C-alpha positions as CSV (number, residue, x, y, z in Angstrom):
1,M,19.8,-112.6,-110.9
2,A,17.0,-110.9,-112.8
3,T,13.7,-112.8,-112.8
4,N,11.7,-114.0,-115.8
5,L,8.5,-113.9,-113.7
6,R,5.5,-111.9,-114.6
7,F,3.6,-110.1,-111.8
8,G,-0.1,-109.5,-111.2
9,L,-2.5,-108.2,-108.6
10,L,-6.0,-109.4,-107.5
11,L,-8.3,-106.4,-107.6
12,P,-10.4,-105.3,-104.6
13,H,-13.8,-105.9,-106.1
14,F,-15.2,-108.0,-103.2
15,C,-15.9,-107.9,-99.5
16,E,-15.6,-105.0,-97.1
17,H,-13.2,-102.8,-99.1
18,A,-14.7,-103.5,-102.5
19,S,-14.4,-100.3,-104.6
20,M,-14.4,-99.5,-108.3
21,D,-12.3,-96.4,-107.6
22,A,-9.8,-98.6,-105.8
23,C,-9.8,-101.1,-108.7
24,I,-9.2,-98.5,-111.4
25,A,-6.7,-96.4,-109.5
26,G,-4.9,-99.5,-108.3
27,A,-4.7,-100.9,-111.8
28,R,-3.3,-97.6,-113.1
29,R,-0.8,-97.5,-110.3
30,A,0.2,-101.1,-111.0
31,E,0.7,-100.4,-114.7
32,A,2.9,-97.4,-113.9
33,Y,5.1,-99.7,-111.7
34,G,5.4,-102.3,-114.5
35,F,3.0,-105.0,-113.2
36,D,1.9,-107.3,-116.0
37,S,-1.6,-108.2,-115.0
38,V,-4.7,-107.7,-112.8
39,W,-7.2,-110.4,-111.9
40,V,-10.8,-110.8,-110.6
41,R,-12.8,-113.5,-108.9
42,D,-16.1,-114.9,-110.3
43,H,-19.2,-115.6,-108.3
44,L,-23.0,-115.7,-108.9
45,V,-24.1,-116.0,-105.2
46,F,-21.1,-114.8,-103.3
47,T,-20.3,-116.4,-100.0
48,P,-17.1,-115.1,-98.4
49,H,-14.4,-117.5,-97.2
50,R,-13.4,-117.4,-93.6
51,S,-10.4,-115.4,-94.5
52,D,-12.6,-112.8,-96.3
53,G,-14.7,-111.7,-93.4
54,I,-18.5,-111.6,-93.5
55,D,-19.3,-108.8,-96.0
56,N,-20.7,-110.4,-99.2
57,T,-20.2,-107.4,-101.5
58,H,-19.1,-108.6,-104.9
59,I,-18.9,-106.4,-107.9
60,E,-19.2,-108.5,-111.1
61,G,-15.7,-109.3,-112.2
62,L,-16.1,-109.0,-116.0
63,L,-17.6,-105.6,-115.6
64,V,-14.6,-104.6,-113.4
65,L,-12.2,-105.8,-116.0
66,S,-14.1,-103.9,-118.7
67,A,-13.7,-100.7,-116.7
68,V,-10.0,-101.4,-116.0
69,A,-9.4,-102.2,-119.7
70,A,-10.7,-98.7,-120.7
71,A,-8.4,-97.1,-118.0
72,T,-5.2,-99.0,-118.9
73,Q,-3.0,-99.7,-121.9
74,K,-0.8,-102.7,-121.2
75,L,-2.1,-104.8,-118.3
76,T,-3.3,-108.3,-119.1
77,L,-6.8,-108.8,-117.7
78,G,-7.6,-112.2,-116.2
79,T,-10.2,-114.2,-114.3
80,A,-9.1,-116.3,-111.4
81,M,-11.3,-118.2,-112.0
82,A,-14.4,-117.9,-114.3
83,I,-16.7,-120.6,-112.8
84,C,-18.3,-123.1,-115.0
85,H,-21.8,-122.1,-113.9
86,R,-21.7,-119.4,-116.6
87,Q,-23.8,-120.1,-119.7
88,P,-21.1,-120.9,-122.3
89,I,-22.5,-118.8,-125.2
90,H,-22.7,-115.8,-123.0
91,L,-19.2,-116.6,-121.5
92,A,-17.7,-116.7,-125.0
93,Q,-19.5,-113.5,-126.0
94,A,-18.4,-111.7,-122.8
95,F,-14.8,-112.6,-123.3
96,A,-14.8,-111.7,-127.0
97,G,-16.3,-108.3,-126.0
98,L,-13.6,-107.9,-123.3
99,S,-11.0,-108.7,-126.0
100,A,-12.4,-105.9,-128.2
101,I,-12.4,-103.4,-125.4
102,S,-8.8,-104.3,-124.3
103,K,-7.4,-104.9,-127.7
104,G,-6.7,-108.5,-126.9
105,R,-5.3,-108.2,-123.4
106,V,-7.3,-111.2,-121.9
107,V,-6.7,-114.5,-120.1
108,M,-9.6,-116.7,-119.2
109,G,-9.0,-118.6,-116.0
110,M,-11.6,-121.4,-115.9
111,G,-12.4,-123.2,-112.6
112,L,-14.9,-125.8,-111.3
113,G,-16.1,-123.7,-108.4
114,G,-17.4,-125.4,-105.2
115,F,-20.4,-123.6,-103.8
116,P,-23.6,-125.7,-104.6
117,Q,-25.9,-122.7,-104.1
118,E,-24.3,-121.0,-107.1
119,F,-24.9,-123.9,-109.4
120,A,-28.5,-124.3,-108.1
121,A,-29.2,-120.6,-108.8
122,A,-27.9,-121.0,-112.3
123,G,-29.9,-124.2,-112.9
124,W,-26.9,-126.5,-113.2
125,P,-26.0,-129.7,-111.2
126,S,-23.3,-129.2,-108.7
127,A,-21.7,-132.6,-108.3
128,L,-18.0,-132.6,-109.0
129,A,-18.3,-135.0,-112.0
130,D,-21.0,-132.7,-113.5
131,R,-18.8,-129.6,-112.9
132,V,-15.9,-131.3,-114.7
133,K,-18.1,-131.9,-117.7
134,L,-19.5,-128.4,-117.7
135,A,-16.0,-126.9,-117.6
136,R,-14.8,-129.0,-120.5
137,A,-17.9,-128.1,-122.5
138,N,-17.5,-124.4,-121.7
139,V,-13.9,-124.5,-122.9
140,D,-14.8,-126.3,-126.1
141,I,-17.8,-124.1,-126.9
142,C,-15.8,-120.9,-126.3
143,R,-12.9,-121.9,-128.4
144,R,-15.1,-122.9,-131.3
145,L,-17.2,-119.8,-131.2
146,W,-14.0,-117.6,-130.9
147,A,-12.6,-119.3,-134.0
148,G,-15.7,-118.2,-136.0
149,E,-17.5,-121.5,-136.2
150,T,-21.3,-121.7,-136.6
151,L,-21.9,-124.1,-133.8
152,S,-24.6,-126.6,-132.7
153,H,-24.4,-128.5,-129.4
154,K,-26.4,-131.1,-127.6
155,S,-25.5,-132.6,-124.2
156,E,-27.1,-133.6,-121.0
157,F,-26.8,-130.0,-119.9
158,M,-27.9,-127.9,-122.9
159,E,-28.9,-127.8,-126.5
160,F,-28.5,-125.1,-129.1
161,H,-28.3,-124.8,-132.9
162,D,-26.5,-122.7,-135.5
163,V,-24.9,-120.2,-133.1
164,A,-22.2,-117.9,-134.4
165,L,-20.3,-115.1,-132.6
166,K,-19.2,-111.7,-133.9
167,P,-16.9,-110.0,-133.2
168,T,-14.5,-112.8,-132.5
169,P,-11.5,-112.0,-130.1
170,Q,-8.8,-109.7,-131.4
171,K,-6.2,-112.3,-130.3
172,P,-6.4,-115.9,-129.2
173,I,-7.6,-116.0,-125.6
174,P,-5.4,-118.3,-123.5
175,I,-7.4,-120.5,-121.1
176,W,-5.7,-121.3,-117.7
177,V,-7.2,-124.1,-115.7
178,G,-7.7,-123.5,-112.0
179,G,-7.3,-125.8,-109.1
180,G,-4.6,-127.2,-106.9
181,T,-5.3,-130.9,-107.2
182,P,-3.6,-133.6,-109.4
183,A,-6.9,-133.7,-111.3
184,S,-6.6,-130.0,-112.1
185,C,-3.2,-130.7,-113.6
186,R,-4.7,-133.4,-115.7
187,R,-7.4,-131.1,-116.9
188,A,-4.8,-128.4,-117.7
189,A,-2.7,-130.8,-119.7
190,E,-5.8,-132.0,-121.6
191,Y,-7.2,-128.7,-122.7
192,G,-5.5,-125.7,-121.0
193,D,-2.9,-123.2,-122.0
194,G,-1.9,-122.7,-118.4
195,W,-2.4,-124.0,-114.9
196,M,-3.2,-121.6,-112.0
197,P,-3.9,-122.8,-108.5
198,A,-4.8,-120.0,-106.1
199,R,-3.5,-120.6,-102.6
200,I,-1.3,-123.7,-102.3
201,T,1.7,-124.6,-100.2
202,L,5.1,-124.4,-101.9
203,L,5.8,-128.1,-101.3
204,T,2.5,-129.0,-103.0
205,F,3.2,-126.6,-105.9
206,E,6.6,-128.2,-106.5
207,Q,5.1,-131.6,-106.6
208,R,2.3,-130.6,-108.9
209,I,4.8,-128.9,-111.3
210,G,6.7,-132.2,-111.6
211,Y,3.4,-134.0,-112.3
212,L,2.3,-131.4,-114.9
213,R,5.7,-131.7,-116.7
214,E,5.2,-135.5,-116.9
215,L,1.7,-135.1,-118.3
216,C,2.7,-132.5,-120.9
217,A,5.6,-134.7,-122.0
218,K,3.3,-137.8,-122.4
219,Q,1.0,-135.7,-124.6
220,N,4.0,-134.2,-126.6
221,R,3.0,-130.8,-125.4
222,A,5.2,-127.9,-124.4
223,M,5.1,-127.2,-120.7
224,L,2.1,-124.9,-119.8
225,E,2.2,-121.5,-118.3
226,T,2.1,-121.8,-114.5
227,A,0.8,-119.2,-112.1
228,V,0.1,-119.0,-108.4
229,M,-1.8,-116.5,-106.2
230,P,-0.7,-116.4,-102.6
231,F,-2.0,-114.2,-99.9
232,T,0.5,-111.3,-99.5
233,T,0.9,-108.8,-96.7
234,I,3.9,-106.5,-96.2
235,G,5.0,-104.8,-93.0
236,K,8.2,-104.0,-91.1
237,N,8.6,-107.7,-90.4
238,Q,6.5,-110.8,-90.3
239,E,4.9,-110.0,-86.9
240,D,4.0,-106.5,-88.1
241,A,2.7,-107.9,-91.5
242,L,0.4,-110.4,-89.6
243,K,-0.8,-108.0,-87.0
244,G,-4.6,-108.5,-86.3
245,M,-4.8,-111.5,-88.6
246,R,-6.1,-115.0,-87.7
247,V,-3.4,-117.4,-88.7
248,D,-5.3,-120.2,-87.1
249,N,-8.0,-119.7,-89.7
250,L,-5.4,-120.4,-92.4
251,I,-4.2,-123.5,-90.6
252,D,-7.8,-124.7,-90.3
253,E,-8.4,-124.2,-94.0
254,A,-5.2,-126.1,-94.7
255,H,-6.6,-129.2,-92.9
256,N,-9.5,-129.1,-95.4
257,S,-7.1,-129.2,-98.4
258,S,-6.8,-132.9,-98.4
259,S,-4.6,-133.1,-101.5
260,W,-1.9,-130.8,-100.2
261,V,1.5,-132.3,-99.4
262,K,1.8,-132.6,-95.6
263,P,4.8,-130.9,-93.8
264,P,7.4,-133.2,-92.3
265,S,5.5,-133.3,-89.1
266,G,2.5,-134.8,-90.9
267,K,0.2,-132.1,-89.7
268,F,-0.4,-128.4,-90.5
269,S,0.2,-126.7,-87.2
270,T,2.4,-123.6,-87.7
271,L,2.8,-120.7,-90.1
272,A,6.0,-122.4,-91.4
273,D,3.9,-125.4,-92.5
274,L,1.9,-123.1,-94.8
275,R,4.9,-121.8,-96.6
276,G,3.7,-120.5,-100.0
277,V,0.0,-120.0,-98.9
278,I,0.9,-116.6,-97.5
279,L,3.8,-114.3,-98.2
280,A,4.2,-112.2,-95.1
281,G,7.0,-110.0,-93.9
282,A,9.2,-107.1,-95.0
283,T,9.8,-106.5,-98.7
284,Q,13.0,-108.6,-98.7
285,D,10.9,-111.5,-97.3
286,I,8.4,-111.1,-100.2
287,V,11.3,-111.1,-102.6
288,R,12.8,-114.3,-101.1
289,E,9.5,-116.2,-101.2
290,T,8.7,-115.0,-104.7
291,R,12.0,-116.3,-105.9
292,A,11.2,-119.6,-104.2
293,Y,8.1,-119.9,-106.3
294,E,10.0,-119.1,-109.4
295,Q,12.6,-121.8,-108.6
296,A,9.7,-124.2,-108.1
297,G,8.5,-123.5,-111.6
298,A,6.1,-120.6,-111.6
299,N,6.0,-118.2,-114.5
300,H,3.5,-115.7,-113.1
301,I,2.8,-114.7,-109.5
302,V,-0.4,-112.8,-108.6
303,Y,-0.2,-111.1,-105.3
304,D,-3.5,-111.5,-103.4
305,L,-3.6,-108.5,-101.1
306,R,-7.1,-109.1,-99.8
307,L,-5.8,-109.2,-96.2
308,R,-4.6,-105.6,-96.7
309,Y,-7.2,-104.1,-99.0
310,K,-7.6,-101.3,-96.4
311,D,-4.0,-100.4,-97.2
312,W,-4.3,-101.3,-100.9
313,H,-2.4,-98.3,-102.4
314,E,0.4,-98.5,-99.8
315,Q,0.8,-102.2,-100.4
316,I,1.0,-101.7,-104.2
317,D,3.7,-99.0,-103.6
318,L,5.8,-101.4,-101.4
319,L,5.6,-104.0,-104.2
320,G,6.2,-101.6,-107.0
321,K,9.0,-99.6,-105.3
322,H,10.9,-102.4,-103.6
323,V,9.8,-105.9,-104.5
324,L,9.6,-105.8,-108.3
325,P,12.8,-103.8,-108.8
326,A,14.7,-106.2,-106.5
327,L,13.5,-109.2,-108.5
328,R,14.0,-107.6,-111.9
329,G,17.3,-105.9,-111.0
Protein backbone atom coordinates (compact mmCIF):
# COMPACT_ATOMS: atom_id res chain seq x y z
CA MET A 1 0.00 0.00 0.00
CA ALA A 2 1.33 3.44 -0.90
CA THR A 3 2.42 5.56 2.03
CA ASN A 4 1.21 9.00 3.08
CA LEU A 5 4.45 9.67 4.92
CA ARG A 6 6.71 12.57 4.10
CA PHE A 7 10.46 12.00 4.11
CA GLY A 8 13.38 14.08 5.29
CA LEU A 9 17.12 13.99 5.95
CA LEU A 10 19.29 15.46 8.71
CA LEU A 11 22.08 17.41 6.99
CA PRO A 12 25.79 16.75 7.77
CA HIS A 13 26.67 20.14 9.25
CA PHE A 14 28.23 18.85 12.47
CA CYS A 15 31.08 16.65 13.74
CA GLU A 16 33.85 14.95 11.75
CA HIS A 17 32.17 14.91 8.35
CA ALA A 18 30.61 18.38 8.48
CA SER A 19 30.71 19.94 5.02
CA MET A 20 28.74 22.66 3.27
CA ASP A 21 29.47 21.00 -0.07
CA ALA A 22 27.96 17.78 1.27
CA CYS A 23 24.93 19.63 2.67
CA ILE A 24 24.17 21.41 -0.60
CA ALA A 25 24.94 18.48 -2.90
CA GLY A 26 23.02 16.10 -0.63
CA ALA A 27 20.01 18.43 -0.50
CA ARG A 28 19.94 18.69 -4.28
CA ARG A 29 20.26 14.91 -4.54
CA ALA A 30 17.44 14.45 -2.02
CA GLU A 31 15.19 16.87 -3.91
CA ALA A 32 15.81 14.98 -7.15
CA TYR A 33 14.75 11.73 -5.45
CA GLY A 34 11.57 13.32 -4.13
CA PHE A 35 12.44 13.81 -0.48
CA ASP A 36 10.22 16.39 1.22
CA SER A 37 12.52 18.07 3.72
CA VAL A 38 16.00 18.62 5.13
CA TRP A 39 16.82 19.48 8.75
CA VAL A 40 19.58 20.91 10.93
CA ARG A 41 20.48 20.85 14.61
CA ASP A 42 20.96 23.97 16.73
CA HIS A 43 23.75 24.64 19.22
CA LEU A 44 25.61 27.62 20.61
CA VAL A 45 28.41 25.74 22.42
CA PHE A 46 28.38 22.37 20.70
CA THR A 47 29.21 19.27 22.74
CA PRO A 48 28.91 16.03 20.74
CA HIS A 49 26.83 13.18 22.11
CA ARG A 50 28.61 9.86 22.66
CA SER A 51 27.21 8.59 19.38
CA ASP A 52 28.58 11.66 17.54
CA GLY A 53 32.27 11.06 18.25
CA ILE A 54 34.55 13.75 19.68
CA ASP A 55 34.81 16.32 16.86
CA ASN A 56 32.91 19.46 17.94
CA THR A 57 32.64 21.03 14.47
CA HIS A 58 29.23 22.67 14.09
CA ILE A 59 28.29 24.89 11.13
CA GLU A 60 25.50 27.27 12.21
CA GLY A 61 22.26 25.59 11.21
CA LEU A 62 20.25 28.58 9.98
CA LEU A 63 23.13 29.62 7.74
CA VAL A 64 23.19 26.08 6.36
CA LEU A 65 19.45 26.22 5.64
CA SER A 66 19.83 29.60 3.96
CA ALA A 67 22.44 28.19 1.60
CA VAL A 68 20.32 25.12 0.93
CA ALA A 69 17.25 27.31 0.32
CA ALA A 70 19.10 29.12 -2.47
CA ALA A 71 20.19 25.81 -4.01
CA THR A 72 16.80 24.02 -4.00
CA GLN A 73 13.25 24.66 -5.15
CA LYS A 74 10.88 22.39 -3.21
CA LEU A 75 12.44 21.04 -0.03
CA THR A 76 10.98 22.16 3.29
CA LEU A 77 13.72 23.49 5.60
CA GLY A 78 13.47 22.65 9.28
CA THR A 79 15.25 22.94 12.60
CA ALA A 80 15.39 19.89 14.84
CA MET A 81 15.39 21.75 17.13
CA ALA A 82 15.97 25.51 17.47
CA ILE A 83 16.94 25.75 21.15
CA CYS A 84 15.30 28.29 23.44
CA HIS A 85 18.64 29.92 24.28
CA ARG A 86 18.20 32.04 21.13
CA GLN A 87 17.12 35.67 21.68
CA PRO A 88 13.49 35.63 20.50
CA ILE A 89 13.53 38.85 18.44
CA HIS A 90 16.56 37.62 16.55
CA LEU A 91 14.97 34.16 16.27
CA ALA A 92 11.83 35.67 14.70
CA GLN A 93 13.91 37.83 12.38
CA ALA A 94 16.10 34.91 11.27
CA PHE A 95 13.15 32.67 10.45
CA ALA A 96 11.31 35.47 8.65
CA GLY A 97 14.45 36.00 6.58
CA LEU A 98 14.72 32.27 5.85
CA SER A 99 11.07 32.36 4.75
CA ALA A 100 11.90 35.18 2.32
CA ILE A 101 14.92 33.32 0.92
CA SER A 102 13.04 30.02 0.55
CA LYS A 103 9.66 31.48 -0.50
CA GLY A 104 8.00 30.08 2.60
CA ARG A 105 9.49 26.58 2.81
CA VAL A 106 10.14 26.69 6.57
CA VAL A 107 9.29 24.73 9.73
CA MET A 108 10.59 25.89 13.09
CA GLY A 109 11.22 23.00 15.43
CA MET A 110 11.54 24.41 18.97
CA GLY A 111 13.22 22.51 21.79
CA LEU A 112 14.26 23.01 25.39
CA GLY A 113 17.87 21.92 24.94
CA GLY A 114 19.77 20.37 27.79
CA PHE A 115 23.37 21.60 27.89
CA PRO A 116 23.76 24.10 30.78
CA GLN A 117 26.91 25.61 29.26
CA GLU A 118 24.92 26.83 26.24
CA PHE A 119 22.42 28.71 28.39
CA ALA A 120 25.21 30.12 30.55
CA ALA A 121 27.02 31.39 27.44
CA ALA A 122 23.81 33.09 26.25
CA GLY A 123 23.11 34.60 29.68
CA TRP A 124 19.95 32.57 30.35
CA PRO A 125 19.13 30.30 33.31
CA SER A 126 19.33 26.60 32.50
CA ALA A 127 16.92 24.97 34.99
CA LEU A 128 14.19 22.93 33.27
CA ALA A 129 11.38 25.14 34.58
CA ASP A 130 13.13 28.23 33.19
CA ARG A 131 13.72 26.58 29.82
CA VAL A 132 10.03 25.68 29.61
CA LYS A 133 9.14 29.35 30.21
CA LEU A 134 11.73 30.54 27.68
CA ALA A 135 10.43 28.23 24.98
CA ARG A 136 6.85 29.34 25.54
CA ALA A 137 7.91 33.00 25.43
CA ASN A 138 9.94 32.43 22.26
CA VAL A 139 6.97 30.86 20.49
CA ASP A 140 4.59 33.65 21.55
CA ILE A 141 7.00 36.45 20.59
CA CYS A 142 7.83 34.89 17.23
CA ARG A 143 4.20 34.35 16.27
CA ARG A 144 3.19 37.87 17.21
CA LEU A 145 6.10 39.49 15.37
CA TRP A 146 5.48 37.26 12.34
CA ALA A 147 1.84 38.41 12.38
CA GLY A 148 2.97 42.02 12.02
CA GLU A 149 2.31 43.23 15.58
CA THR A 150 4.27 46.04 17.17
CA LEU A 151 5.18 44.24 20.35
CA SER A 152 6.29 45.10 23.87
CA HIS A 153 7.26 42.44 26.37
CA LYS A 154 8.33 42.28 29.99
CA SER A 155 9.18 39.12 31.91
CA GLU A 156 11.72 37.79 34.37
CA PHE A 157 14.02 37.07 31.42
CA MET A 158 13.81 40.12 29.15
CA GLU A 159 12.17 43.44 28.46
CA PHE A 160 11.67 45.33 25.19
CA HIS A 161 9.26 47.93 23.82
CA ASP A 162 7.62 48.72 20.48
CA VAL A 163 9.42 46.13 18.36
CA ALA A 164 8.11 45.38 14.87
CA LEU A 165 9.42 43.03 12.19
CA LYS A 166 9.62 43.45 8.45
CA PRO A 167 9.51 41.50 6.22
CA THR A 168 7.10 39.11 7.85
CA PRO A 169 7.15 35.45 6.68
CA GLN A 170 5.82 34.72 3.21
CA LYS A 171 3.67 31.93 4.68
CA PRO A 172 2.71 31.02 8.26
CA ILE A 173 5.66 29.18 9.84
CA PRO A 174 4.58 25.96 11.59
CA ILE A 175 6.17 25.37 15.00
CA TRP A 176 6.89 21.77 15.92
CA VAL A 177 7.65 21.07 19.57
CA GLY A 178 10.62 18.81 20.27
CA GLY A 179 11.07 16.21 22.98
CA GLY A 180 10.07 12.64 23.71
CA THR A 181 8.48 13.02 27.15
CA PRO A 182 4.81 13.26 28.14
CA ALA A 183 5.53 16.90 29.07
CA SER A 184 6.67 17.58 25.50
CA CYS A 185 3.33 16.25 24.27
CA ARG A 186 1.54 18.64 26.62
CA ARG A 187 3.60 21.57 25.33
CA ALA A 188 2.87 20.52 21.75
CA ALA A 189 -0.86 20.30 22.40
CA GLU A 190 -0.76 23.69 24.14
CA TYR A 191 1.05 25.79 21.54
CA GLY A 192 2.56 23.62 18.79
CA ASP A 193 1.55 22.81 15.23
CA GLY A 194 3.45 19.53 15.42
CA TRP A 195 5.36 17.21 17.75
CA MET A 196 8.80 15.88 16.87
CA PRO A 197 10.85 13.66 19.14
CA ALA A 198 14.29 12.81 17.81
CA ARG A 199 15.38 9.30 18.78
CA ILE A 200 12.68 7.35 20.60
CA THR A 201 11.71 3.71 20.83
CA LEU A 202 8.74 2.58 18.79
CA LEU A 203 6.91 1.42 21.93
CA THR A 204 7.36 4.84 23.49
CA PHE A 205 6.31 6.63 20.31
CA GLU A 206 3.10 4.58 20.13
CA GLN A 207 2.27 5.45 23.72
CA ARG A 208 3.01 9.15 23.23
CA ILE A 209 0.85 9.30 20.10
CA GLY A 210 -2.10 7.93 22.07
CA TYR A 211 -1.51 10.53 24.79
CA LEU A 212 -1.17 13.35 22.25
CA ARG A 213 -4.46 12.36 20.60
CA GLU A 214 -6.17 12.55 24.00
CA LEU A 215 -4.68 15.97 24.71
CA CYS A 216 -5.73 17.36 21.34
CA ALA A 217 -9.26 15.97 21.73
CA LYS A 218 -9.61 17.59 25.18
CA GLN A 219 -8.59 20.95 23.68
CA ASN A 220 -10.87 20.49 20.64
CA ARG A 221 -7.82 20.60 18.39
CA ALA A 222 -7.16 18.51 15.31
CA MET A 223 -4.38 15.98 15.78
CA LEU A 224 -0.98 17.60 15.28
CA GLU A 225 1.64 16.76 12.70
CA THR A 226 3.92 14.06 14.10
CA ALA A 227 7.49 13.38 13.07
CA VAL A 228 10.37 11.19 14.22
CA MET A 229 14.10 11.18 13.47
CA PRO A 230 15.74 7.76 13.97
CA PHE A 231 19.37 6.89 13.37
CA THR A 232 19.48 5.17 9.99
CA THR A 233 22.22 2.98 8.50
CA ILE A 234 21.83 0.81 5.39
CA GLY A 235 23.98 -2.16 4.41
CA LYS A 236 23.67 -5.63 2.90
CA ASN A 237 22.06 -6.79 6.15
CA GLN A 238 21.85 -5.62 9.76
CA GLU A 239 25.30 -6.92 10.66
CA ASP A 240 26.84 -5.09 7.70
CA ALA A 241 24.88 -1.91 8.46
CA LEU A 242 26.15 -1.89 12.05
CA LYS A 243 29.76 -2.76 11.26
CA GLY A 244 32.16 -0.75 13.43
CA MET A 245 29.38 0.88 15.48
CA ARG A 246 29.06 0.83 19.26
CA VAL A 247 25.58 -0.53 19.89
CA ASP A 248 26.43 -0.62 23.61
CA ASN A 249 26.59 3.19 23.56
CA LEU A 250 23.00 3.32 22.28
CA ILE A 251 21.92 0.92 25.02
CA ASP A 252 23.68 3.05 27.64
CA GLU A 253 21.94 6.17 26.33
CA ALA A 254 18.59 4.35 26.52
CA HIS A 255 19.10 3.81 30.26
CA ASN A 256 19.35 7.59 30.63
CA SER A 257 15.99 8.09 28.91
CA SER A 258 13.91 7.51 32.01
CA SER A 259 10.58 8.32 30.34
CA TRP A 260 10.91 5.68 27.62
CA VAL A 261 8.62 2.66 27.80
CA LYS A 262 10.65 -0.30 29.01
CA PRO A 263 10.79 -3.49 26.90
CA PRO A 264 9.01 -6.61 28.22
CA SER A 265 12.18 -7.64 30.07
CA GLY A 266 12.08 -4.38 32.01
CA LYS A 267 15.60 -3.41 30.92
CA PHE A 268 17.26 -2.18 27.73
CA SER A 269 19.85 -4.83 26.97
CA THR A 270 19.63 -5.74 23.28
CA LEU A 271 19.31 -4.00 19.93
CA ALA A 272 15.77 -5.37 19.66
CA ASP A 273 14.89 -3.47 22.84
CA LEU A 274 15.79 -0.25 20.99
CA ARG A 275 13.46 -0.83 18.07
CA GLY A 276 12.74 2.56 16.51
CA VAL A 277 15.82 4.31 17.88
CA ILE A 278 17.90 3.00 15.00
CA LEU A 279 16.81 1.67 11.60
CA ALA A 280 19.60 -0.68 10.53
CA GLY A 281 19.74 -3.29 7.80
CA ALA A 282 19.10 -3.80 4.12
CA THR A 283 16.77 -1.46 2.25
CA GLN A 284 13.81 -3.81 2.79
CA ASP A 285 14.44 -3.62 6.54
CA ILE A 286 14.34 0.17 6.40
CA VAL A 287 11.06 -0.02 4.46
CA ARG A 288 9.54 -2.37 7.08
CA GLU A 289 10.61 -0.24 10.05
CA THR A 290 9.49 2.97 8.35
CA ARG A 291 6.06 1.43 7.82
CA ALA A 292 5.99 0.50 11.51
CA TYR A 293 6.42 4.17 12.39
CA GLU A 294 3.66 5.15 9.98
CA GLN A 295 1.34 2.56 11.52
CA ALA A 296 2.20 3.97 14.94
CA GLY A 297 1.04 7.43 13.84
CA ALA A 298 3.98 9.26 12.28
CA ASN A 299 3.33 11.69 9.42
CA HIS A 300 6.95 12.57 8.69
CA ILE A 301 10.14 10.53 9.10
CA VAL A 302 13.54 12.22 9.02
CA TYR A 303 16.37 9.76 8.40
CA ASP A 304 19.33 10.65 10.61
CA LEU A 305 22.35 9.33 8.72
CA ARG A 306 24.99 10.73 11.09
CA LEU A 307 26.41 7.24 11.69
CA ARG A 308 27.03 7.05 7.93
CA TYR A 309 27.98 10.60 6.98
CA LYS A 310 31.22 9.26 5.54
CA ASP A 311 28.95 7.43 3.03
CA TRP A 312 26.43 10.29 2.83
CA HIS A 313 25.76 10.26 -0.92
CA GLU A 314 25.64 6.46 -1.15
CA GLN A 315 23.15 6.27 1.73
CA ILE A 316 20.93 8.91 0.08
CA ASP A 317 21.05 6.88 -3.14
CA LEU A 318 19.94 3.72 -1.31
CA LEU A 319 17.04 5.58 0.26
CA GLY A 320 16.14 7.43 -2.93
CA LYS A 321 16.41 4.47 -5.30
CA HIS A 322 15.01 1.70 -3.14
CA VAL A 323 13.32 2.79 0.10
CA LEU A 324 11.17 5.72 -1.05
CA PRO A 325 9.92 3.99 -4.23
CA ALA A 326 9.01 0.86 -2.24
CA LEU A 327 7.05 2.92 0.26
CA ARG A 328 5.37 5.13 -2.31
CA GLY A 329 4.78 2.38 -4.84
